[in-house]
N, CA and C of each residue as an Amber inpcrd file, in Angstrom:
protein
   756
  11.1770000  59.1330000  46.8090000  11.4250000  58.9430000  48.6780000
  10.3870000  59.9140000  49.0860000  10.5960000  59.3150000  50.2580000
   9.8480000  60.4680000  51.2150000   9.9960000  61.4850000  51.6070000
   9.3890000  62.5390000  51.7070000   9.9810000  64.1260000  52.1160000
  10.3990000  63.8940000  53.5430000   9.8140000  63.5270000  54.6050000
   9.7940000  63.5290000  55.9010000   9.9870000  61.8230000  56.1180000
  10.0360000  61.4510000  57.3430000  10.5400000  60.6010000  58.4840000
  10.3180000  60.4120000  59.5860000   9.0970000  59.4680000  60.1340000
   8.6620000  59.7660000  61.8260000   8.9350000  58.4030000  62.0800000
   9.7700000  58.0570000  63.2530000   9.6850000  56.8710000  64.1270000
  10.0970000  57.4360000  65.0980000   9.9920000  55.8830000  66.0690000
  10.3790000  56.4160000  67.4350000  10.9360000  54.8580000  68.0610000
  11.7890000  54.9740000  69.4600000  12.6760000  54.1330000  69.7820000
  11.9100000  53.7470000  71.0660000  12.7110000  52.7680000  71.3590000
  12.0300000  51.9670000  72.4630000  12.5480000  52.8550000  73.8570000
  13.4290000  53.7210000  73.8140000  13.3080000  55.0010000  75.2880000
  12.5010000  55.9700000  75.2020000  11.6430000  56.1210000  74.0630000
  10.0650000  56.9910000  74.0650000  10.5790000  58.0070000  73.5450000
  11.5340000  58.2420000  72.2920000  11.7680000  59.5120000  71.3510000
  10.7580000  59.3040000  70.0060000  10.5090000  60.3510000  69.7960000
   9.5980000  60.2330000  68.6800000  10.4910000  61.4660000  67.8900000
  10.8240000  60.8170000  66.2750000  11.9220000  61.6400000  65.5260000
  11.2500000  61.9270000  64.4800000  11.1130000  63.1110000  64.2930000
  10.6610000  63.7530000  62.9120000  11.8270000  64.2180000  61.9910000
  11.9550000  63.7410000  61.2010000  13.3770000  63.7810000  60.0050000
  13.1150000  64.3700000  58.9060000  13.4930000  65.7980000  58.8990000
  13.2460000  66.5260000  57.5950000  14.2300000  65.5790000  56.4400000
  13.6170000  65.2860000  55.2580000  14.1830000  64.1690000  54.2350000
  14.1700000  64.7980000  53.4400000  15.2670000  65.5110000  52.9420000
  15.2080000  66.4820000  51.5570000  16.8000000  66.7610000  51.5110000
  17.6960000  66.0480000  51.5590000  19.0780000  66.3400000  51.7290000
  19.2540000  67.0000000  50.5720000  19.2180000  67.0400000  49.5530000
  19.4300000  67.1970000  48.1200000  18.8150000  68.7320000  47.8680000
  17.7410000  69.1460000  49.0330000  17.6520000  70.4430000  48.9620000
  17.7940000  71.1180000  50.4580000  18.9290000  70.4510000  50.8830000
  19.3220000  71.3050000  52.3270000  18.5150000  71.0500000  53.3910000
  17.4960000  70.1110000  52.9810000  16.5500000  69.9070000  53.7530000
  15.0370000  71.3770000  54.3610000  15.3250000  71.8540000  52.9910000
  14.0360000  73.0070000  52.9750000  12.6260000  72.8420000  53.2220000
  12.1990000  73.3980000  53.8170000  10.8120000  73.2070000  53.6840000
   9.8430000  73.4510000  52.7350000   9.1590000  72.3550000  52.2610000
   7.4550000  72.9160000  51.7580000   6.5330000  72.3340000  52.5700000
   5.3230000  72.0640000  51.8250000   4.1640000  71.6570000  52.3020000
   4.1600000  70.4750000  52.5000000   4.8110000  69.6960000  52.0860000
   4.7060000  68.4470000  53.0040000   5.2980000  68.3730000  54.0560000
   6.5000000  68.8310000  54.0030000   6.9410000  69.0630000  55.9450000
   6.4660000  69.7630000  56.3600000   5.6980000  70.9450000  56.0480000
   4.8880000  71.3770000  57.3350000   3.7920000  70.3820000  57.4320000
   3.2200000  69.6810000  56.9220000   2.2250000  68.6240000  56.9450000
   3.1770000  67.5190000  58.0410000   4.3920000  67.1880000  57.4520000
   4.7280000  66.0690000  58.3700000   4.9240000  66.6590000  60.0150000
   5.4180000  67.8600000  59.7140000   5.6620000  68.0110000  61.1510000
   4.5830000  68.5800000  62.1210000   2.9570000  68.7540000  61.6950000
   1.8580000  68.9450000  62.2500000   1.7000000  67.6200000  62.6730000
   1.8860000  66.6790000  61.7550000   1.6040000  64.7180000  62.1600000
   2.4890000  64.6300000  63.2740000   3.9310000  65.2140000  63.1600000
   4.2970000  64.5200000  64.1530000   4.0900000  64.8670000  65.3510000
   3.7960000  66.0720000  65.5030000   3.3340000  66.8960000  67.2480000
   1.8520000  66.2750000  67.6780000   1.4100000  65.8370000  66.5090000
   0.0530000  65.0820000  66.8930000   0.5700000  63.7690000  67.5440000
   1.3310000  62.8830000  66.5470000   2.1400000  61.5980000  67.2370000
   2.1100000  61.4390000  68.8570000   2.9850000  63.0430000  69.2550000
   3.7150000  62.6870000  69.9700000   3.1280000  62.7450000  71.1370000
   1.8420000  63.3460000  71.0840000   0.6330000  63.2560000  72.1200000
   0.7940000  61.7420000  72.7680000   0.7280000  60.9120000  72.0440000
   0.5520000  59.4390000  72.5340000   1.5220000  59.3650000  73.9800000
   0.6700000  58.3680000  74.4470000   1.2460000  58.2450000  76.2640000
   2.7480000  57.5360000  76.2380000   3.3090000  57.1140000  75.1600000
   4.4290000  56.4150000  75.2850000   5.4400000  57.5650000  74.7490000
   5.0720000  58.3270000  74.5270000   6.1310000  59.1000000  73.6830000
   6.4460000  59.9760000  74.8000000   7.8540000  60.4290000  75.3240000
   8.2740000  61.1120000  76.4440000   9.0060000  62.1590000  75.7420000
   9.6710000  62.4350000  74.4790000   9.9690000  63.5070000  73.6700000
   9.9410000  63.6260000  72.6480000  10.1870000  64.9550000  71.6880000
   9.6390000  64.6040000  70.1720000  11.2000000  65.8400000  69.5570000
  11.6990000  64.9580000  69.1260000  13.1720000  65.1640000  68.3450000
  13.1950000  65.4460000  66.8300000  13.2970000  67.1340000  66.5080000
  13.0140000  67.0660000  64.9220000  14.9600000  67.2880000  64.5620000
  14.7730000  66.8010000  63.3380000  16.5570000  66.6970000  62.6820000
  16.3720000  66.7460000  61.2190000  17.3300000  66.7800000  60.5580000
  17.6590000  66.6320000  58.8170000  18.1210000  65.7480000  58.7230000
  17.8160000  65.4490000  57.1960000  18.6740000  63.8970000  57.0650000
  19.9130000  64.3360000  56.2570000  21.3850000  63.4530000  56.6030000
  22.2190000  63.4500000  55.7280000  23.3500000  64.5310000  56.9790000
  24.1310000  65.1190000  56.8310000  24.9550000  65.5980000  57.7910000
  25.4580000  67.0900000  57.3220000  24.8570000  67.8960000  56.1540000
  25.3670000  68.8030000  55.9410000  24.0290000  70.0310000  56.5390000
  22.8060000  69.9720000  56.5410000  21.9210000  71.0080000  56.7400000
  20.7850000  70.1010000  58.0360000  20.7660000  70.9630000  58.6980000
  19.3200000  70.5350000  59.5760000  18.2190000  71.2660000  58.8480000
  18.2240000  72.1930000  58.7550000  17.0950000  72.6780000  57.8030000
  17.2280000  74.1950000  57.2360000  17.4800000  74.2100000  55.8720000
  17.4590000  75.7200000  55.0890000  16.4940000  76.6930000  55.2710000
  15.7420000  76.3390000  55.6570000  14.5110000  77.2160000  55.5920000
  13.2890000  76.8380000  54.8620000  12.8720000  77.9700000  54.4760000
  11.9000000  77.9300000  53.3290000  12.0380000  77.2650000  52.1060000
  12.1250000  76.4440000  51.3420000  12.1060000  76.2060000  50.0530000
  12.2250000  77.3060000  48.5770000  12.8720000  78.2260000  48.5950000
  12.5820000  79.3730000  47.6730000  12.0250000  78.7860000  45.9220000
  12.9930000  77.7480000  45.9320000  12.6400000  77.0730000  44.4580000
  10.9610000  76.8150000  44.2240000  10.3880000  76.7190000  45.5610000
   8.6570000  76.6260000  45.5170000   8.4030000  77.8070000  45.9590000
   8.2200000  78.9490000  46.9610000   8.2320000  79.9870000  47.9010000
   8.2120000  81.0940000  46.8110000   9.2760000  81.3380000  46.4820000
   9.6010000  82.2920000  45.3400000   8.4490000  82.7890000  44.6620000
   7.5130000  81.1690000  44.1490000   6.4880000  81.8350000  42.9610000
   5.1620000  82.6240000  43.3530000   5.6550000  83.1570000  45.2780000
   4.6210000  83.7000000  45.7750000   4.9290000  85.1750000  45.5140000
   4.2440000  85.9550000  44.8840000   4.7480000  87.2610000  44.5420000
   3.9320000  88.4100000  45.5520000   2.8730000  88.3370000  46.0710000
   2.0480000  89.1010000  46.5170000   1.8410000  88.6250000  48.3660000
   1.5430000  89.7150000  48.9910000   1.0710000  89.2630000  50.4060000
   0.2940000  88.5890000  50.5080000  -0.8760000  88.8510000  49.5310000
  -1.8030000  87.5000000  49.4400000  -1.9660000  86.3130000  49.4440000
  -0.4490000  86.2170000  48.0580000   0.0000000  85.0120000  48.0360000
   0.6330000  84.1460000  48.9820000   1.7010000  85.2220000  49.5920000
   2.6020000  84.6260000  50.9780000   1.8920000  84.1690000  51.7140000
   0.9540000  85.2630000  52.2700000   0.1130000  85.1320000  53.7680000
  -0.6840000  83.7660000  54.2410000  -0.9440000  82.6370000  53.2120000
  -1.7270000  81.4660000  53.5320000  -0.2330000  80.5940000  53.9990000
   1.2090000  80.8720000  53.3350000   1.8720000  79.6580000  53.3560000
   2.4410000  80.5490000  54.7520000   2.6910000  81.6630000  55.1120000
   3.4050000  82.0990000  56.2840000   2.4810000  81.4440000  57.2420000
   1.3310000  82.0670000  57.6610000   0.3880000  81.6840000  58.7750000
   0.2430000  80.2060000  59.3500000  -0.0620000  79.5370000  57.5910000
   0.0100000  77.8940000  58.2690000   1.2100000  77.0310000  59.3760000
   2.5620000  78.0120000  58.4970000   3.7990000  77.2450000  59.2070000
   4.1690000  77.8170000  60.5650000   3.3630000  79.2540000  60.9510000
   3.3520000  79.6910000  62.2510000   2.2350000  78.8880000  63.1500000
   1.5140000  78.7330000  62.4980000   0.0450000  77.8670000  63.2040000
   0.7840000  76.7240000  63.9560000   1.6130000  76.0060000  63.1230000
   2.1200000  74.5950000  63.3460000   3.4210000  74.9550000  64.1230000
   4.0260000  75.6530000  64.0480000   5.4050000  76.4620000  64.9180000
   5.1050000  76.8800000  66.5670000   3.5360000  77.4030000  66.0490000
   2.8210000  77.8280000  67.7400000   2.4810000  76.5120000  68.5180000
   1.8990000  75.5780000  67.7350000   1.6920000  74.3450000  68.4730000
   3.0970000  73.2830000  68.8850000   3.9620000  73.5130000  68.2100000
   5.4120000  72.7370000  68.5310000   6.2350000  73.6500000  69.6830000
   5.7140000  74.9460000  70.0260000   6.0260000  75.5780000  70.6680000
   5.1770000  75.3990000  72.0960000   4.0810000  75.1030000  71.8380000
   3.2180000  74.7250000  73.0110000   3.0290000  73.3450000  73.5400000
   3.5480000  72.8600000  72.9480000   2.7350000  70.7720000  72.9220000
   3.3230000  70.6250000  74.2190000   2.5670000  69.5250000  74.5030000
   3.2540000  69.4340000  76.3970000   3.9260000  67.8840000  76.5590000
   5.3270000  68.1210000  75.6990000   6.1240000  67.2280000  75.8270000
   7.5000000  68.0300000  75.4820000   8.7730000  67.4960000  76.5260000
   9.9140000  68.2040000  75.7050000  10.3070000  68.0090000  74.1940000
  10.6510000  69.1640000  73.9370000  10.8900000  68.8560000  72.1050000
  12.5200000  69.3170000  72.3810000  13.4320000  68.4710000  71.2120000
  14.5020000  69.1260000  70.8450000  14.8700000  69.3070000  69.3250000
  15.6390000  69.9980000  69.1290000  16.2870000  70.2370000  67.6490000
  17.7850000  69.9980000  67.6840000  17.5230000  68.5720000  67.2820000
  19.2260000  68.2180000  66.6940000  19.3200000  68.3550000  65.7330000
  20.4310000  69.7190000  65.8030000  20.8330000  70.5100000  64.5870000
  22.1380000  69.8500000  64.3350000  21.9250000  68.5940000  63.2790000
  23.0340000  67.9970000  62.3180000  23.3750000  68.7960000  61.7980000
  23.2800000  69.8010000  61.2860000  24.1700000  70.8350000  60.2030000
  23.4580000  72.1500000  60.2550000  23.8380000  72.7820000  59.1270000
  23.7090000  74.2160000  58.8380000  22.0940000  74.5650000  58.9920000
  21.7470000  75.6190000  59.9660000  20.0950000  76.2850000  59.8740000
  20.3790000  77.4510000  59.6630000  19.2780000  77.8120000  58.0900000
  18.8670000  79.0270000  57.9710000  17.7300000  79.7130000  58.1180000
  17.7080000  81.1160000  58.6520000  16.2050000  81.4270000  58.4120000
  14.9280000  80.6970000  59.5940000  14.1150000  79.9920000  58.3100000
  13.0810000  79.2200000  59.0710000  13.8360000  77.9140000  59.6890000
  14.9280000  77.6820000  59.4100000  15.3350000  76.6250000  60.1460000
  15.5470000  76.7980000  61.7080000  15.8920000  78.2590000  61.8020000
  16.3570000  79.0190000  63.2620000  14.6680000  78.6960000  63.9110000
  13.5960000  79.2280000  62.9020000  12.5140000  79.3120000  63.5570000
  12.1190000  78.0380000  64.0360000  12.3990000  76.9450000  63.6780000
  12.0690000  75.8660000  64.1510000  12.5370000  75.4090000  65.3470000
  14.1180000  75.5590000  65.2250000  14.8460000  75.3520000  66.2400000
  14.4860000  76.1640000  67.3640000  14.3330000  77.4260000  67.3490000
  14.2890000  78.0730000  68.6800000  12.5010000  78.0470000  68.8080000
  11.4560000  77.1470000  68.6510000  10.5250000  76.7330000  68.9770000
  11.0150000  75.5690000  70.0720000  11.7780000  74.9130000  69.6770000
  12.1150000  73.8310000  70.6120000  12.7880000  73.9090000  72.1050000
  12.7690000  72.9590000  73.1190000  12.8400000  73.3770000  73.9650000
  14.6110000  73.4570000  74.1290000  14.9980000  71.9660000  73.7980000
  16.4160000  72.1850000  73.5220000  16.8870000  72.1050000  72.3700000
  18.4490000  73.0370000  72.5410000  18.9170000  72.5170000  70.8320000
  20.6660000  72.3130000  71.2250000  20.6540000  70.8670000  69.9900000
  21.8930000  70.2510000  70.2320000  22.6970000  70.5500000  68.5550000
  23.7210000  71.1240000  68.8810000  24.5110000  71.5300000  67.4230000
  25.6420000  71.0640000  67.4870000  25.9280000  69.9820000  65.8610000
  26.5760000  69.6510000  65.5820000  27.8600000  70.0780000  65.3700000
  28.9680000  69.9130000  66.0730000  30.5050000  70.9790000  65.7550000
  31.0170000  70.7440000  64.4600000  30.7590000  72.3270000  63.9820000
  31.2890000  72.7850000  62.8040000  29.7930000  72.8490000  61.8370000
  28.2840000  72.6850000  63.0180000  27.4610000  73.6200000  61.7890000
  27.4340000  75.1450000  62.2220000  26.5510000  75.6050000  61.3130000
  26.3170000  77.0780000  61.6370000  24.3690000  77.4160000  61.7570000
  24.1430000  78.7440000  62.1240000  23.0750000  79.1360000  61.9930000
  22.8170000  80.3950000  62.3960000  21.6730000  80.9130000  61.5530000
  21.2950000  82.2740000  61.3380000  20.0100000  82.6530000  60.9200000
  19.5970000  83.6890000  61.6020000  18.0090000  84.4360000  61.0500000
  18.9170000  85.4320000  59.7580000  18.5500000  85.0380000  58.7150000
  18.9070000  85.7030000  57.8320000  18.1790000  86.2110000  56.4500000
  16.6410000  86.2680000  57.2650000  15.6860000  86.6670000  56.5770000
  16.0560000  88.2970000  56.2580000  16.2160000  89.1550000  57.4670000
  16.5640000  90.1670000  56.8470000  17.6580000  90.4460000  55.5480000
  18.3750000  89.7720000  55.4030000  18.9050000  89.9650000  54.2980000
  18.3470000  89.7920000  52.6980000  17.3390000  89.5340000  52.9580000
  16.3380000  88.8840000  51.6090000  15.1440000  90.3270000  51.7800000
  15.3410000  91.5030000  52.6630000  14.1040000  92.3110000  53.1270000
  12.7070000  91.5620000  53.2590000  12.8610000  90.7000000  54.0200000
  12.0830000  90.3270000  55.0760000  12.1100000  89.5460000  56.3340000
  11.2730000  89.8880000  57.3500000  11.2690000  89.5180000  58.5880000
  11.4560000  87.8430000  58.6470000  11.4900000  87.7300000  59.8950000
  10.8780000  85.5070000  60.3770000   9.4670000  86.2310000  59.9760000
   8.8080000  84.6380000  59.4100000   7.5270000  84.9260000  59.1790000
   6.4300000  83.7540000  59.9950000   7.2300000  83.0320000  60.3390000
   7.1340000  81.6810000  60.8690000   6.8020000  81.7720000  62.6940000
   7.0260000  82.8170000  63.2150000   7.0100000  83.1650000  64.6740000
   8.0130000  83.0180000  65.0330000   9.2220000  82.6930000  64.5450000
  10.3730000  82.4800000  65.5550000  11.3770000  83.9330000  65.8700000
  10.4550000  85.2160000  65.5630000  11.2700000  85.7330000  66.2500000
  10.9770000  86.5320000  67.7860000   9.2060000  86.6480000  67.2150000
   8.6310000  86.4230000  68.6330000   9.0070000  85.7740000  69.2640000
   8.9610000  83.7680000  69.2090000   9.7280000  83.0620000  70.4150000
  11.0830000  83.5810000  70.4730000  12.2280000  83.7630000  70.0330000
  13.0690000  84.2200000  69.9200000  13.3920000  85.3400000  71.4180000
  12.4570000  86.6060000  70.6760000  12.4400000  87.7490000  71.8080000
  11.8040000  87.0290000  73.3750000  10.8410000  86.2260000  73.1270000
  10.2800000  85.5890000  74.3740000  11.4540000  84.7860000  75.2250000
  12.3900000  84.3160000  74.6800000  13.2790000  82.8320000  75.3000000
  14.1560000  83.1960000  75.6990000  15.1490000  84.7480000  74.7810000
  16.3310000  84.9600000  75.3700000  16.4290000  86.5470000  75.3670000
  17.1770000  86.6640000  76.1680000  17.5310000  88.6110000  76.5610000
  17.1130000  89.1580000  74.8510000  16.8070000  90.4760000  75.4910000
  16.3720000  91.8220000  73.9520000  17.4310000  91.6940000  73.3480000
  18.6520000  91.6420000  74.2250000  19.5210000  92.2520000  73.2700000
  20.0260000  91.3600000  72.2220000  20.4940000  90.1540000  73.0760000
  20.3780000  88.7370000  72.4840000  19.8060000  88.3720000  70.8270000
  18.3870000  88.9650000  71.1550000  17.3410000  88.0870000  70.2270000
  17.5670000  89.3890000  68.9130000  17.5990000  90.6710000  69.5500000
  17.9240000  91.7750000  68.5750000  19.1970000  91.6950000  67.6820000
  19.9900000  91.4030000  68.5320000  21.3460000  91.5090000  67.4550000
  21.5360000  90.1380000  66.5350000  20.9360000  88.7460000  66.9710000
  20.2440000  87.9580000  66.1080000  19.9020000  88.0190000  64.5710000
  18.4670000  88.9380000  65.2970000  17.7560000  89.1740000  64.2740000
  18.2600000  90.4390000  63.3050000  18.5590000  91.2790000  63.6480000
  18.7870000  92.3890000  62.6340000  20.2360000  92.3910000  62.1850000
  21.3800000  91.1800000  62.8320000  22.4260000  91.0240000  62.1200000
  22.7010000  89.8860000  60.7770000  21.4540000  89.1560000  60.8480000
  21.3530000  88.5060000  59.6900000  22.5710000  87.5680000  59.4880000
  23.3430000  87.1740000  60.4270000  24.5280000  86.8210000  59.8970000
  24.6170000  85.2900000  60.3640000  25.5660000  84.2670000  59.9100000
  25.7730000  82.8600000  60.2870000  26.7510000  82.6360000  61.2780000
  26.0740000  82.4080000  62.5690000  26.9260000  81.9720000  63.5540000
  27.6290000  80.9760000  63.7790000  28.6460000  80.5100000  64.1340000
  29.2930000  78.8550000  64.5070000  28.7330000  78.1970000  65.7180000
  28.9890000  77.0990000  65.7830000  28.4370000  76.2510000  66.7440000
  28.6690000  77.0160000  68.1570000  30.4770000  77.2270000  68.3290000
  30.7470000  77.9560000  69.5330000  30.1750000  79.1110000  69.8720000
  30.0230000  80.1850000  68.9590000  29.0620000  81.4700000  68.9860000
  27.8450000  81.3450000  69.5770000  27.3340000  80.0200000  69.1120000
  25.6170000  79.7960000  69.3000000  26.0640000  79.0970000  70.8950000
  26.6180000  78.8600000  71.3140000  26.5130000  77.5560000  72.7170000
  26.7950000  78.9970000  73.5800000  28.1350000  79.6310000  73.2020000
  28.4360000  81.0630000  74.3510000  27.2520000  82.1130000  74.3680000
  26.5820000  82.2690000  73.2160000  25.2880000  83.0990000  73.7850000
  23.9150000  82.3790000  74.5510000  24.2850000  81.0690000  74.4810000
  22.8870000  80.0730000  75.1150000  21.9730000  79.5130000  74.1380000
  22.0810000  80.1300000  72.8060000  21.6730000  79.5840000  72.0810000
  21.4930000  77.9100000  71.6420000  22.4450000  77.6080000  71.4330000
  22.5710000  75.7010000  71.9800000  22.7220000  75.3540000  73.1980000
  22.5150000  74.5220000  73.4240000  22.7060000  74.0080000  74.8580000
  23.3310000  72.7530000  75.2380000  24.1680000  72.2870000  73.8480000
  25.3510000  71.2910000  73.6400000  25.6990000  71.5670000  72.3540000
  26.8200000  71.2850000  72.0940000  27.4270000  71.1770000  70.8180000
  28.1350000  69.4640000  71.2350000  28.0990000  68.6730000  69.8780000
  28.2270000  67.7330000  70.2450000  29.1250000  66.9980000  68.9140000
  29.6960000  65.7340000  68.9310000  30.6440000  65.6430000  67.9470000
  30.3450000  63.8800000  67.6810000  30.4740000  62.7400000  66.3560000
  30.1100000  61.9460000  66.5350000  28.6830000  61.7290000  66.3000000
  27.7920000  60.4780000  66.4220000  26.7010000  59.9320000  66.0000000
  25.5350000  61.1060000  66.8000000  24.6480000  62.0610000  65.7540000
  23.8010000  62.3820000  66.2830000  22.6790000  61.6280000  67.4350000
  22.4990000  60.5500000  67.2860000  20.9080000  60.1650000  68.3470000
  21.7120000  59.3650000  69.3830000  23.4390000  59.0810000  69.6600000
  23.5490000  58.6160000  70.9130000  23.8770000  59.9940000  71.3770000
  24.6870000  61.3180000  70.6340000  24.6700000  62.3430000  71.5730000
  23.0650000  62.8960000  72.2770000  22.3240000  62.5980000  71.7000000
  20.8670000  63.1790000  72.1920000  20.4990000  62.3100000  72.7600000
  20.3050000  60.9530000  73.2310000  19.9220000  60.4750000  74.1950000
  20.9210000  59.9670000  75.6520000  21.8190000  60.7820000  75.1890000
  23.0990000  61.3570000  76.3140000  22.7250000  62.4820000  77.0230000
  22.2330000  63.4660000  76.1850000  22.0090000  64.9090000  76.5720000
  20.6660000  64.6370000  77.4700000  19.7710000  64.0500000  77.1690000
  18.8220000  63.7190000  77.6770000  18.7390000  62.9910000  79.1540000
  19.3910000  61.8870000  78.8570000  20.4050000  61.2470000  80.0180000
  18.9790000  60.8960000  80.8300000  19.0470000  61.2200000  82.2840000
  17.9340000  60.8500000  82.7730000  16.5690000  61.0910000  82.7800000
  16.0630000  62.4750000  81.8260000  15.2680000  62.4510000  81.4430000
  14.2320000  61.3530000  80.7920000  15.0350000  60.6720000  80.2410000
  14.2870000  59.5170000  79.5390000  14.1590000  58.3740000  80.6770000
  14.0320000  58.2130000  81.9260000  14.0000000  57.6200000  82.7490000
  12.7820000  57.6470000  83.4900000  12.1350000  59.3000000  83.7770000
  11.0440000  59.7360000  84.6980000   9.9850000  58.9500000  83.2320000
   8.8360000  59.3150000  84.3360000   7.6870000  58.9000000  83.9020000
   6.9450000  60.3470000  82.8230000   6.0430000  59.7900000  81.9030000
   5.8010000  60.8450000  80.8920000   4.7270000  61.6050000  81.5980000
   3.9260000  61.3430000  82.4610000   3.1120000  62.1490000  83.5910000
   3.9080000  63.4720000  84.1250000   5.1350000  63.1960000  84.7860000
   6.1560000  63.6910000  85.5080000   6.9370000  64.8020000  84.2720000
   7.3520000  64.2910000  83.1090000   7.6770000  64.9870000  82.3960000
   6.7050000  66.2770000  81.4560000   5.6120000  65.7950000  81.4990000
   4.0370000  66.4830000  80.7600000   3.9210000  67.5610000  82.0100000
   4.0680000  67.2730000  83.1980000   3.9630000  68.1380000  84.5120000
   4.7960000  69.4320000  84.5830000   6.4700000  69.0510000  84.2590000
   7.0090000  70.1420000  84.2320000   7.2930000  71.1020000  82.9560000
   6.9760000  70.3630000  81.5390000   6.5760000  70.9850000  80.6660000
   5.4760000  71.8480000  80.6400000   4.2700000  71.7920000  81.3510000
   3.4890000  72.8190000  81.6100000   3.6520000  73.7130000  82.4490000
   4.6100000  73.1800000  83.2730000   5.0310000  74.7590000  84.3960000
   6.0370000  75.2840000  83.0430000   6.8200000  75.2090000  82.8560000
   7.3080000  76.1400000  81.7420000   6.3520000  76.6480000  80.2760000
   5.1730000  75.8090000  80.4590000   4.4680000  76.7870000  79.3540000
   3.6430000  77.7250000  79.8380000   3.3090000  77.5920000  81.0620000
   2.6370000  78.5720000  81.7540000   3.0060000  79.7750000  82.3120000
   4.3900000  80.0490000  81.4500000   5.3840000  81.6430000  82.0970000
   4.6770000  82.0440000  81.1290000   4.1060000  81.5180000  80.0970000
   4.2320000  82.3390000  78.6130000   2.2980000  82.4600000  78.5010000
   1.9060000  83.6860000  78.3130000   0.7850000  84.1360000  78.1450000
   0.2720000  83.4840000  76.8600000  -0.3170000  82.2890000  76.5100000
  -0.4570000  81.4130000  75.1430000  -1.3400000  82.3100000  74.0580000
  -2.5830000  82.7970000  74.8000000  -3.5080000  83.7640000  73.4750000
  -2.5970000  84.8750000  73.1070000  -1.9170000  85.7790000  73.8250000
  -0.9740000  87.0260000  73.3700000   0.3260000  86.3340000  72.9990000
   0.8940000  85.1740000  73.3670000   2.0710000  84.9030000  72.2530000
   1.6340000  84.3610000  70.9900000   0.5060000  83.3200000  70.4750000
  -0.0160000  82.9890000  69.4860000  -0.3910000  84.2440000  68.7750000
  -0.8930000  85.4670000  69.4760000  -1.1340000  86.3960000  68.7800000
  -0.2730000  87.2420000  68.1540000   0.8610000  87.2560000  68.7030000
   2.2850000  88.2890000  68.2810000   2.6510000  87.0730000  67.1330000
   2.7240000  85.9090000  67.5380000   3.0910000  84.7900000  66.1770000
   2.1040000  85.0520000  65.0510000   0.8880000  85.5440000  64.8500000
   0.0770000  85.5950000  63.6740000   0.9030000  86.8610000  63.1400000
   0.8800000  88.1990000  64.2660000   1.1120000  88.9160000  63.6790000
   2.5660000  89.6320000  62.9460000   3.4140000  88.1380000  63.5210000
   4.7220000  88.3090000  62.4800000   4.4520000  87.6590000  61.3090000
   3.7550000  86.9960000  61.3050000   3.1030000  86.2180000  59.7980000
   2.6030000  87.0760000  58.2420000   1.9690000  87.9790000  59.7190000
   0.9270000  89.2950000  58.8960000   2.0650000  90.1690000  57.8960000
   3.1070000  90.5100000  59.1350000   4.0440000  91.6160000  58.9620000
   5.0430000  91.4060000  57.7230000   5.3130000  90.0120000  58.1490000
   6.2690000  89.4310000  56.4690000   5.6520000  89.3470000  55.3490000
   4.2900000  88.9000000  55.4130000   3.7280000  88.9990000  54.0180000
   3.5900000  90.3470000  53.6920000   3.2180000  91.2830000  54.3520000
   3.4660000  92.5240000  53.5990000   4.7580000  92.9290000  52.8560000
   5.8350000  92.4850000  53.5230000   7.4460000  92.5210000  53.0660000
   7.5630000  91.8280000  52.0060000   6.9930000  90.6020000  52.2480000
   7.0650000  89.4320000  50.9870000   6.5090000  90.1730000  49.7360000
   5.5060000  90.9440000  49.6420000   5.0250000  91.5660000  48.6610000
   5.7380000  92.4710000  47.7240000   6.7600000  93.3160000  48.4660000
   7.6970000  94.3670000  47.8460000   8.5830000  93.7060000  47.2870000
   8.7970000  94.5280000  45.8230000   9.5610000  94.2610000  44.9380000
  11.2720000  94.0970000  45.4780000  11.3920000  94.6780000  46.4370000
  13.0100000  94.7030000  47.0010000  13.1990000  93.4200000  47.3000000
  12.1720000  92.5900000  48.1550000  12.7020000  91.5080000  48.4860000
  12.6460000  90.4750000  47.4240000  11.8940000  90.5450000  46.4960000
  12.1390000  90.0300000  45.0660000  13.3660000  90.0580000  44.2020000
  13.6820000  90.7540000  44.4570000  15.2810000  91.5210000  43.9170000
  16.2720000  90.7450000  44.5740000  16.0080000  90.8680000  46.1600000
  16.8750000  90.4460000  47.0590000  16.5220000  89.0090000  47.2920000
  15.9900000  88.0140000  46.2870000  15.7980000  86.4110000  46.5390000
  16.5010000  86.4280000  44.8110000  16.2530000  86.8560000  43.8200000
  16.7100000  87.1170000  42.1960000  18.3210000  87.0790000  43.0600000
  19.1480000  87.7880000  43.4830000  20.5970000  88.3660000  43.5840000
  20.9530000  86.7360000  44.3880000  19.9960000  86.6200000  45.2250000
  20.7880000  85.0080000  46.2500000  20.5550000  83.8350000  45.3590000
  19.7970000  83.5210000  44.5500000  19.2800000  82.5630000  43.7210000
  20.5390000  82.3010000  42.4920000  20.9390000  83.2390000  42.5900000
  22.0340000  83.6500000  41.2080000  22.9720000  83.8290000  41.7090000
  23.3850000  83.6060000  42.9400000  24.7590000  83.6530000  43.4430000
  25.1820000  81.7740000  43.9450000  23.4200000  81.3350000  44.1970000
  24.0990000  79.6140000  44.4250000  24.2020000  78.7690000  43.6280000
């Protein structure tokens, strides 16, 4: 089974689906490579927006695959993985088309980092999401913390990061993290939410997205995202992180 799927519909939506439902759509190297490919394909003239979602109805993305990444024990081992995904999420954040996180289920840790980089976040009723990295004695490492602080009020971002709590769809909607909570078919709800956006010419959409992107100093933000990966790598190499992961895996 393919670990990810890329498809395009007649309205101009390019879909990137993490297709690992048995792993709650956790990220591994293939998922990273697939996301980078989707970002590149979304630059085509007939694509109006990129939609990221997860297979099944349980998980959008449960973050990094611990069964793979827990093998990384030192700062030097962890950094290449963190930096690789941080660069990809930086591309997602700055890509010249609108982006949508169609959060069909739970989003944990790195899953929230991916969603935060998107322009719009739609959550299925009953889903939960949270930046739980602090519970494992590390920080966000793919740039999600820097992006969250860029997009949301400082107190909201800091509370989400430091609490490490899983929040309900209604809580996420009330704090402005979700733009819409839906029930029923995800695709139908996504196209209905985007609505008249899909009627616009690609040039118009790209021009408005460029206005939004210019509010950030690209070089500064990319540097901050990279520093986040470095800081996470340092914490990743500490014994307390590995103890916390072992405790988590034993509970699962």
